[in-house]
Every structure is written in C-alpha cells, then in structure tokens.
TIKOLMI-625355 format. One record per residue (C-alpha): residue in one letter; x, y, z. Coordinates in steps of 0.1 Angstrom, whole numbers, plus 5000, padded with zeros to 4 digits. Layout:
BEGIN
aXYZ...
This chain:
BEGIN
m500150005001s503350205005r504050214971m500050324955q500050624940p497850874950v494350844933n491551174927v488351164945f485551384938v482651424965f479551594952p477851704967c480651824988g479052045017s476451815027e476951615063v477851315042g480251495022l481751685051e482551375066i483651225033h486551465039r487251395074a487151085064l489651105036s491551445039q494651245059s495550985040k498451005016h496750804992v494051064980v493551404966l490151494973f488151744951g485151864960g482051984937s478352184947s475452294933a474252554958t476352774980d477852565007c480552495030g482552275014e483352564992l485552695025i487052305033f487752135001e491052274984r489852224953f487052294948v484152354919g480952534924n477752614903l477152284892p473752194880f471552014908a470851614910g468251574888s469051814864d469951774825g473051944829l474651754856l475851484837p478251694811a479051884840l480451614854q482351404823s483651754824v485051754861i486251404852e488051524828a489851824836w490951704868k491551324858i489251184883d489550794892f486850754920i483250964922f482350974963p478351044959a477551234991h473251284991d470850984981t469251104949v473251154937v474150784948e471150624927e471750844897f475750854895a475650454901r473150434869w475550654849q478650434858e476750084851s475850254815g479350344810l478950724809l481550804831g484550624815a486650454835t485650664867q484450444894v481450534917v482350454955g479250264966s476649964960s474749904924a472250104910a469549804917a469949854952s471150214950t466850274935l465650034958a467050214986r465650574977s462350434979k460450355010a457750154998a460049964972t462349865006y459749735033t457949534996r461049364995l461749365029h458749215044g459048845058v462848935056i463249145089e460049315105t458749575085p456449865095r452849825094v451450085058y447850225057e446850185024s443950505031v442950675058d439650465061e442350175073i443850345098d442450135134h445350305159y446150645165p448950805165v450050735127f453650835112l453550995077k456750995055p457351075019d458550765003i461850964985g463551185013q466051145039g466351245073a463351445090k462151635059g458651625055t457651365084f454651425105t452751235131a449351285130y447251225160t443951225141r441851135113e441751485103a445351555106v445951315089m443851465058f445651795064y449051675057r448151395026g446251725013l449451885013d451351595004p449351304990s452051044984l453351065018l453250705031i450850635059l452850395082e452550265123h453550465151l457350355166p457450525202g460750335209r464350405206e465750485176f468950305161t471250355132v473350035124d476450135101c477749905078f480349745055s480549485032d483149365008s483249334967q483148944974g479848984991a480948985024l479349185051l482349265074f481249545095a477749585118n477449805143g474249985159r474450365178e471450495196r470050805181a470050995214r469351335201i467951395165l468051805145n466551815114g466951435109i470451435119s471551225147a473251535167a474151305199t474450935197k476550635220a476950295210n474649995211g476049635212d472249435203p472949125193r470049155172f471549435148s474249185130e471448935121l469149235108a472349345087r473148995071r469548975062i469149285046h472649235030a471748895015e468549035000v469849314986g473449304981f475349604991r479049704988g480949965008g479650175038w475750125043f473750165070f469950075081q467750265105v465550075131k463050165157e460950005186r457649955192r456249985222d457049585230g460549645219t460649465184l463249625163v461049755129l463049905099m462850265087e465050295057i468350165040a470650365025a472950315001r475850575017i478050615047a476050825073g476751205081a477251025118s479150715108c482450975122f480950755153q482850475136r485850655122i486650705159r486250405169g489050275142v486750225118n486850435084l483950365063a484650595035l488350485032l487250145033s485150175008l487550364988f489950054994d487349824982r487249964953l490449964947g490849594947m492149604977h491449295011v490749495038d490949475074l488749595103l490349695135e487449795161n488950025191a487149865222a487550185246p483850345248v482950615227q479850885232m479351135204d477851495206r477651685174c476852065170l477352375139q480852465131n481952785113r483352845084f484753175072r486153365041l487953685048e487053915020f490454105021e494054075003y496754065025d499753905027i501653955058v500253815096y501854055121v501153795156d501453875191l503353645212d502953655249d499253545257t498253485218v501153225204l502153185244l499653115274s501153155300g504653025288r503152755267p501852695235n498652795220f497652485199r495152635182l496252915168l499652805158a497252535138s496052865123l499352985120y500852665101a497752675077l498153035071k502153035062d501052705041q499552955018g502553165015k501353425041e504253575055l504453565092v506053805116l506253845151l505454165173t506154165205r507154325235h508554045249r512254135251a511454485271r508754315293h511053925301g514553995293r514853715271a514953675232p511353565220s513153325199d514553155237s510953095251l509852995217d512052725219g511452705254a507552605248a508852375221v507952585192h510052625167p511153055157a511452915123l507852955119f508253325118d509453495089r510853785114i510453845145i510254205154d510654325193v508654675202a510054865228e507854935262d507355335247e506655195211s503355125198k503054845175s501155015152a504455165138k506254895129i503354775104a504554975071t501754795049r497954785045r498154445031a498654285062i496254135094f497154215127i496453925155d496854105195d494953935224s494954315238f491854545227r493954805233e496354765210r493954605179r491954925186d495755125182v496254925147a493254945132i492755315138r496555425127c497455135099r493755065092v494554685084p491854435093v492654325132f491253965153d491553845185l492353465194s489153325191e488453505161a491753425146i491153075154e488253045135i488553225105f492253075101g492152715117
C-alpha cells in the first residue's frame, strides 16, 4: 500500500453532512487527493481545497455533462456521491458506461434505487425482517397516532406524526404521496455496515440516536444489541450492498425492532465508527481499488455529540500576518495549539508570518528563546520584531496588505485606527483561519 499512487477522488455534493464526513475521513490519507463540487452555495467551498461550484442540481439534464467535464479536467479516478439522489443517479451512469473508467464508490444501481423508495424497501424486505405496517388509506387506520413520511426522502424532512384522522387528511392534502405508517414510540438506532467486493458483510455496529436535529443524529452512543448483526445479515443477503451502507430501526412498544429505512451510502454520523477505528469511507475506497481490507475496532467506549461548525472567508487581500507572542502564541508560557494550527495553515498559503512583540522588553529574554522553551520552532516566523515598551505596534506595520492578531483590545484598536488593517483576537483568528 505504501507504494500506491494517490488517486483523485471527487465528492458531490461536498457540502452535505455526508460530504463533510467523507472529507474528514479521507483528507488525512496519503493515498487520496480530494476534490469537491456543489450545486448550492455551502461550506464545501471553504473546506475543500480543490473545489468547483455552480454545478447543475441532481436530476437536471445538465449534471451529467458537467460531471464528465470535471472528470476530464481533474483526471478523477473515483466519485463519492454524498446524497441519496446522487447515489442512485451516479450508479446508473456508471453502469451505463457514461462515466468512462471513473468508478463510483458505492453499491449497484439496483440496490441504490431500492434504498431510495421506502415503499419498495418495505415490500422487498417484508418477511425478511420486521417492517412497519403501512396503511393504504385513512380508512384502514385502526390506531392513532400514525407516522407519515415521504416515499422518497431522507432524514426527518417532510415527516409528520398525526394524532387524528383530520390531521392525516390535512397532511396528505399537502402531499398525497405521504406513506401512512404505524407509529413506533421506542428508541431509534442506526446500524452502520460495510460489505466488501466479494459479497461478505464485514461490519455491522449499532448506535442509538439519542438526540436528533432536523433528521441528523446530533448525539449518539454505542449499543451492542446482538440483533443488529442478524438484521444486517438478512438485509445484505437480500439487497447486496457494497462498501459502506446503513439502516435505521426503531422499537415498537414491546421492544421489537422495526425497519425505518436503508441507505446505499455511509451516514453523516458514521464519524462515530471512524473514531472507533472503522473508517467506512476509506474502507469503501480501498475496496473499490481491489484491496483486501481488515477492520480493527477500538474497544474503548465512545459517545458522540455534534454541533454546528463555523467556516469563514475573509474578503480581503493580504500578504503579511502580524501576531503577538505573550498571551497569544504562548499562553502562560505554553503553546496555544489552536492558534498555532491557524498560523501553520496561513504559512502554507504563502503568507508571511511576523512576530510583533514586547516580550524582550518585558521579560528580558529573546522571543526565540521563549519559543524554543515552549517547543515552538522560531523558524515558523519569517521575521521577529521587538517592540520597545514606549513604542506602538502600529508604528511597525508598514503596509495595509496585512492583518493583525493580538489578545489586547487596546493594541488592536490602535492598529485598526492607525494602520487601517483588519484586526482579530484569538477566538476570531482561530475560527477564521483554523
């Protein structure tokens, strides 16, 4: 594997929760060069180093030729679809030969199409595993509440719990295609799975969806219910998934696990398994490369909680980053690891890093000596400028194509007024440039 040439992998849509997880899962691999694309304006542009935007939306006539152009321009070896609609569409295009030698990481078109339809899934798996009761009309309902969900959809979008006949009629008036299902009041679980190119189910691990926001698992914890593996085996034997996939089940009042949906892709929250040692996105890619894969799970208990993460673009051209030392690069003499990560990112972008500090005047030591003592190499900085106690830092800044990072509001205000350059405190710098 160490001699393997890196492969070019295109993720679309790269700003979805699934696309962001694929980035996290693959971006640190020396075997992968990542590219991302989106149709809508989203954070993918700020996260993927190689990005193309304004691509046609899934389902539109323009997406295929646009995708073919991306493949040709970037010499894409593999495509990672990151949305259910795209999973199905790309799988069909690959099997029709429309993507050339480029491979789509995922399951067959047949499996992907089945997974898109809840009604087709329930029909296919009825008798294989427990599926929810489906009411064909409101007149069949013999118990309330009931759960209404779109036949084709993902997450909780467009779903409703109806407690009366009138509520069912109202919601179906808005969307006549809504399925009417039995209401499942118990706990909800996602089971992440991996199947290889030989048709072997190598991994099935359940996690409880402890808190759900907009259909996304925001808090989850491991659940080792032995029934999950058996359910996964039965689903896989019937459908024939390849690579990473998952299914969701929920409990009836008596504890029976009932299928909610299956998906021919990794879950956005599959980062939970990655932290446990099972990188489903990377395993799926290696499987597509024809490699034999082994799984090594960490035994340590894990709980996960997710929240929104911020990404920013600074609409300002600058060449130089002036940054303070005390209480900024160093906190109580120790490295400020998060700010240092931001500074390394800026240096990688070709920015000049200038340490602008009163450290020598106040502590009687060379800034480089204190950096060395904190295991921060002074060579990180292109220049180190000593500022006397009676000097202003603003007097040392000779260009407006610069930014200034300092913990002191007084220093930032002086630089902002005199030099008219953007100024940032630590929290701002870490979020913007990290």
